[in-house]
N, CA, C and O atoms as a GROMACS GRO file, in nm:
protein
  236
    1MET      N    1  -5.990  -3.822 -11.775
    1MET     CA    2  -5.910  -3.777 -11.663
    1MET      C    3  -5.957  -3.851 -11.537
    1MET      O    4  -6.077  -3.867 -11.514
    2ALA      N    5  -5.860  -3.895 -11.455
    2ALA     CA    6  -5.894  -3.970 -11.335
    2ALA      C    7  -5.949  -3.878 -11.227
    2ALA      O    8  -5.896  -3.770 -11.201
    3VAL      N    9  -6.056  -3.923 -11.165
    3VAL     CA   10  -6.120  -3.847 -11.058
    3VAL      C   11  -6.138  -3.940 -10.939
    3VAL      O   12  -6.184  -4.052 -10.956
    4PRO      N   13  -6.102  -3.897 -10.816
    4PRO     CA   14  -6.120  -3.984 -10.700
    4PRO      C   15  -6.266  -4.017 -10.675
    4PRO      O   16  -6.354  -3.932 -10.694
    5LYS      N   17  -6.293  -4.140 -10.634
    5LYS     CA   18  -6.431  -4.180 -10.607
    5LYS      C   19  -6.479  -4.127 -10.473
    5LYS      O   20  -6.599  -4.103 -10.454
    6ARG      N   21  -6.386  -4.109 -10.379
    6ARG     CA   22  -6.423  -4.061 -10.246
    6ARG      C   23  -6.326  -3.954 -10.199
    6ARG      O   24  -6.211  -3.947 -10.244
    7LYS      N   25  -6.375  -3.871 -10.109
    7LYS     CA   26  -6.290  -3.767 -10.051
    7LYS      C   27  -6.186  -3.831  -9.959
    7LYS      O   28  -6.217  -3.923  -9.883
    8THR      N   29  -6.064  -3.783  -9.968
    8THR     CA   30  -5.960  -3.831  -9.878
    8THR      C   31  -5.981  -3.769  -9.740
    8THR      O   32  -5.992  -3.648  -9.727
    9GLY      N   33  -5.987  -3.854  -9.641
    9GLY     CA   34  -6.017  -3.808  -9.505
    9GLY      C   35  -5.904  -3.726  -9.444
    9GLY      O   36  -5.790  -3.729  -9.490
   10ARG      N   37  -5.938  -3.654  -9.338
   10ARG     CA   38  -5.841  -3.569  -9.268
   10ARG      C   39  -5.730  -3.653  -9.206
   10ARG      O   40  -5.614  -3.613  -9.207
   11ALA      N   41  -5.765  -3.768  -9.151
   11ALA     CA   42  -5.665  -3.852  -9.085
   11ALA      C   43  -5.561  -3.903  -9.185
   11ALA      O   44  -5.442  -3.909  -9.154
   12VAL      N   45  -5.606  -3.940  -9.303
   12VAL     CA   46  -5.514  -3.989  -9.405
   12VAL      C   47  -5.421  -3.877  -9.451
   12VAL      O   48  -5.301  -3.898  -9.468
   13THR      N   49  -5.477  -3.760  -9.471
   13THR     CA   50  -5.396  -3.646  -9.514
   13THR      C   51  -5.292  -3.610  -9.408
   13THR      O   52  -5.176  -3.587  -9.441
   14HIS      N   53  -5.333  -3.605  -9.282
   14HIS     CA   54  -5.240  -3.568  -9.175
   14HIS      C   55  -5.135  -3.676  -9.154
   14HIS      O   56  -5.020  -3.645  -9.124
   15ALA      N   57  -5.172  -3.803  -9.170
   15ALA     CA   58  -5.075  -3.911  -9.155
   15ALA      C   59  -4.969  -3.904  -9.264
   15ALA      O   60  -4.851  -3.931  -9.240
   16ARG      N   61  -5.009  -3.868  -9.384
   16ARG     CA   62  -4.913  -3.857  -9.494
   16ARG      C   63  -4.819  -3.739  -9.472
   16ARG      O   64  -4.699  -3.750  -9.495
   17ARG      N   65  -4.873  -3.628  -9.426
   17ARG     CA   66  -4.791  -3.510  -9.405
   17ARG      C   67  -4.700  -3.522  -9.284
   17ARG      O   68  -4.596  -3.457  -9.278
   18SER      N   69  -4.738  -3.606  -9.187
   18SER     CA   70  -4.659  -3.617  -9.065
   18SER      C   71  -4.529  -3.693  -9.088
   18SER      O   72  -4.442  -3.693  -9.001
   19ALA      N   73  -4.514  -3.759  -9.201
   19ALA     CA   74  -4.391  -3.832  -9.228
   19ALA      C   75  -4.272  -3.737  -9.230
   19ALA      O   76  -4.162  -3.777  -9.192
   20ASN      N   77  -4.292  -3.613  -9.274
   20ASN     CA   78  -4.183  -3.517  -9.276
   20ASN      C   79  -4.147  -3.468  -9.137
   20ASN      O   80  -4.033  -3.427  -9.114
   21ASP      N   81  -4.241  -3.472  -9.045
   21ASP     CA   82  -4.214  -3.428  -8.909
   21ASP      C   83  -4.132  -3.530  -8.831
   21ASP      O   84  -4.068  -3.495  -8.732
   22ARG      N   85  -4.132  -3.655  -8.876
   22ARG     CA   86  -4.064  -3.760  -8.804
   22ARG      C   87  -3.918  -3.773  -8.840
   22ARG      O   88  -3.850  -3.863  -8.791
   23CYS      N   89  -3.866  -3.686  -8.926
   23CYS     CA   90  -3.726  -3.694  -8.964
   23CYS      C   91  -3.638  -3.678  -8.841
   23CYS      O   92  -3.654  -3.584  -8.764
   24ALA      N   93  -3.548  -3.771  -8.824
   24ALA     CA   94  -3.463  -3.772  -8.704
   24ALA      C   95  -3.353  -3.665  -8.715
   24ALA      O   96  -3.316  -3.623  -8.824
   25THR      N   97  -3.304  -3.624  -8.600
   25THR     CA   98  -3.190  -3.532  -8.598
   25THR      C   99  -3.066  -3.609  -8.643
   25THR      O  100  -3.063  -3.731  -8.633
   26PRO      N  101  -2.965  -3.539  -8.692
   26PRO     CA  102  -2.846  -3.610  -8.739
   26PRO      C  103  -2.781  -3.689  -8.627
   26PRO      O  104  -2.785  -3.649  -8.511
   27ALA      N  105  -2.720  -3.800  -8.663
   27ALA     CA  106  -2.654  -3.885  -8.565
   27ALA      C  107  -2.534  -3.812  -8.505
   27ALA      O  108  -2.472  -3.728  -8.570
   28ARG      N  109  -2.504  -3.844  -8.382
   28ARG     CA  110  -2.391  -3.782  -8.313
   28ARG      C  111  -2.299  -3.891  -8.264
   28ARG      O  112  -2.343  -4.001  -8.232
   29SER      N  113  -2.171  -3.861  -8.258
   29SER     CA  114  -2.073  -3.953  -8.200
   29SER      C  115  -1.980  -3.873  -8.111
   29SER      O  116  -1.980  -3.750  -8.114
   30VAL      N  117  -1.902  -3.943  -8.031
   30VAL     CA  118  -1.811  -3.879  -7.937
   30VAL      C  119  -1.669  -3.890  -7.992
   30VAL      O  120  -1.627  -3.997  -8.035
   31CYS      N  121  -1.597  -3.780  -7.989
   31CYS     CA  122  -1.458  -3.777  -8.035
   31CYS      C  123  -1.372  -3.856  -7.936
   31CYS      O  124  -1.378  -3.830  -7.816
   32PRO      N  125  -1.293  -3.954  -7.984
   32PRO     CA  126  -1.209  -4.031  -7.891
   32PRO      C  127  -1.093  -3.950  -7.833
   32PRO      O  128  -1.039  -3.987  -7.728
   33GLN      N  129  -1.055  -3.841  -7.898
   33GLN     CA  130  -0.943  -3.761  -7.849
   33GLN      C  131  -0.985  -3.666  -7.738
   33GLN      O  132  -0.925  -3.665  -7.631
   34CYS      N  133  -1.089  -3.586  -7.763
   34CYS     CA  134  -1.126  -3.481  -7.667
   34CYS      C  135  -1.259  -3.507  -7.597
   34CYS      O  136  -1.290  -3.441  -7.498
   35GLY      N  137  -1.338  -3.603  -7.646
   35GLY     CA  138  -1.465  -3.636  -7.582
   35GLY      C  139  -1.580  -3.545  -7.619
   35GLY      O  140  -1.688  -3.558  -7.563
   36GLU      N  141  -1.559  -3.453  -7.712
   36GLU     CA  142  -1.667  -3.363  -7.757
   36GLU      C  143  -1.761  -3.439  -7.850
   36GLU      O  144  -1.724  -3.538  -7.912
   37VAL      N  145  -1.885  -3.390  -7.858
   37VAL     CA  146  -1.983  -3.447  -7.949
   37VAL      C  147  -1.957  -3.392  -8.089
   37VAL      O  148  -1.937  -3.272  -8.105
   38LYS      N  149  -1.958  -3.481  -8.190
   38LYS     CA  150  -1.932  -3.439  -8.327
   38LYS      C  151  -2.015  -3.523  -8.422
   38LYS      O  152  -2.073  -3.624  -8.381
   39LEU      N  153  -2.022  -3.481  -8.548
   39LEU     CA  154  -2.091  -3.560  -8.649
   39LEU      C  155  -2.002  -3.678  -8.688
   39LEU      O  156  -1.881  -3.663  -8.696
   40PRO      N  157  -2.060  -3.795  -8.712
   40PRO     CA  158  -1.978  -3.910  -8.748
   40PRO      C  159  -1.914  -3.893  -8.886
   40PRO      O  160  -1.970  -3.829  -8.975
   41HIS      N  161  -1.795  -3.950  -8.900
   41HIS     CA  162  -1.718  -3.947  -9.025
   41HIS      C  163  -1.680  -3.805  -9.066
   41HIS      O  164  -1.670  -3.775  -9.184
   42ARG      N  165  -1.660  -3.718  -8.968
   42ARG     CA  166  -1.617  -3.580  -8.994
   42ARG      C  167  -1.502  -3.548  -8.901
   42ARG      O  168  -1.485  -3.612  -8.797
   43VAL      N  169  -1.423  -3.448  -8.938
   43VAL     CA  170  -1.316  -3.400  -8.852
   43VAL      C  171  -1.378  -3.333  -8.730
   43VAL      O  172  -1.476  -3.259  -8.742
   44CYS      N  173  -1.321  -3.358  -8.614
   44CYS     CA  174  -1.372  -3.297  -8.491
   44CYS      C  175  -1.344  -3.147  -8.496
   44CYS      O  176  -1.229  -3.107  -8.513
   45PRO      N  177  -1.446  -3.063  -8.481
   45PRO     CA  178  -1.423  -2.919  -8.490
   45PRO      C  179  -1.348  -2.862  -8.369
   45PRO      O  180  -1.291  -2.754  -8.379
   46SER      N  181  -1.348  -2.932  -8.256
   46SER     CA  182  -1.284  -2.877  -8.138
   46SER      C  183  -1.136  -2.912  -8.128
   46SER      O  184  -1.057  -2.832  -8.077
   47CYS      N  185  -1.096  -3.032  -8.175
   47CYS     CA  186  -0.954  -3.069  -8.163
   47CYS      C  187  -0.887  -3.090  -8.298
   47CYS      O  188  -0.764  -3.090  -8.304
   48GLY      N  189  -0.962  -3.109  -8.406
   48GLY     CA  190  -0.904  -3.125  -8.539
   48GLY      C  191  -0.857  -3.265  -8.572
   48GLY      O  192  -0.785  -3.283  -8.670
   49TYR      N  193  -0.897  -3.365  -8.494
   49TYR     CA  194  -0.854  -3.503  -8.519
   49TYR      C  195  -0.960  -3.578  -8.598
   49TYR      O  196  -1.079  -3.552  -8.586
   50TYR      N  197  -0.914  -3.672  -8.681
   50TYR     CA  198  -1.001  -3.765  -8.753
   50TYR      C  199  -0.929  -3.898  -8.762
   50TYR      O  200  -0.818  -3.905  -8.813
   51LYS      N  201  -0.991  -4.003  -8.712
   51LYS     CA  202  -0.933  -4.138  -8.710
   51LYS      C  203  -0.794  -4.139  -8.646
   51LYS      O  204  -0.700  -4.192  -8.704
   52SER      N  205  -0.783  -4.080  -8.529
   52SER     CA  206  -0.660  -4.078  -8.449
   52SER      C  207  -0.545  -4.005  -8.516
   52SER      O  208  -0.429  -4.027  -8.481
   53ARG      N  209  -0.573  -3.919  -8.612
   53ARG     CA  210  -0.470  -3.838  -8.678
   53ARG      C  211  -0.512  -3.693  -8.672
   53ARG      O  212  -0.631  -3.662  -8.683
   54GLU      N  213  -0.416  -3.604  -8.654
   54GLU     CA  214  -0.446  -3.461  -8.655
   54GLU      C  215  -0.455  -3.416  -8.800
   54GLU      O  216  -0.358  -3.424  -8.875
   55VAL      N  217  -0.571  -3.368  -8.839
   55VAL     CA  218  -0.595  -3.326  -8.976
   55VAL      C  219  -0.592  -3.173  -8.985
   55VAL      O  220  -0.541  -3.117  -9.082
   56LEU      N  221  -0.646  -3.106  -8.884
   56LEU     CA  222  -0.649  -2.960  -8.880
   56LEU      C  223  -0.579  -2.911  -8.754
   56LEU      O  224  -0.584  -2.975  -8.649
   57GLU      N  225  -0.515  -2.798  -8.767
   57GLU     CA  226  -0.459  -2.733  -8.649
   57GLU      C  227  -0.566  -2.641  -8.592
   57GLU      O  228  -0.609  -2.546  -8.657
   58VAL      N  229  -0.607  -2.669  -8.470
   58VAL     CA  230  -0.710  -2.589  -8.405
   58VAL      C  231  -0.648  -2.527  -8.281
   58VAL      O  232  -0.589  -2.596  -8.198
   59GLU      N  233  -0.661  -2.395  -8.270
   59GLU     CA  234  -0.606  -2.327  -8.152
   59GLU      C  235  -0.701  -2.334  -8.038
   59GLU      O  236  -0.672  -2.282  -7.930
   0.00000   0.00000   0.00000
């Protein structure tokens, strides 16, 4: 069975674990119809447009 020759230091352990903390927030884009912030490649939740076409009726 493999056994480590040396103890893994605290800095190495924390550097490995910090990779999950660096995950970026999802990208945002601006709707060309209403100017609201929305997720890219999704229907705008405020106006219902996607690629200059009305996909959903939003009151």
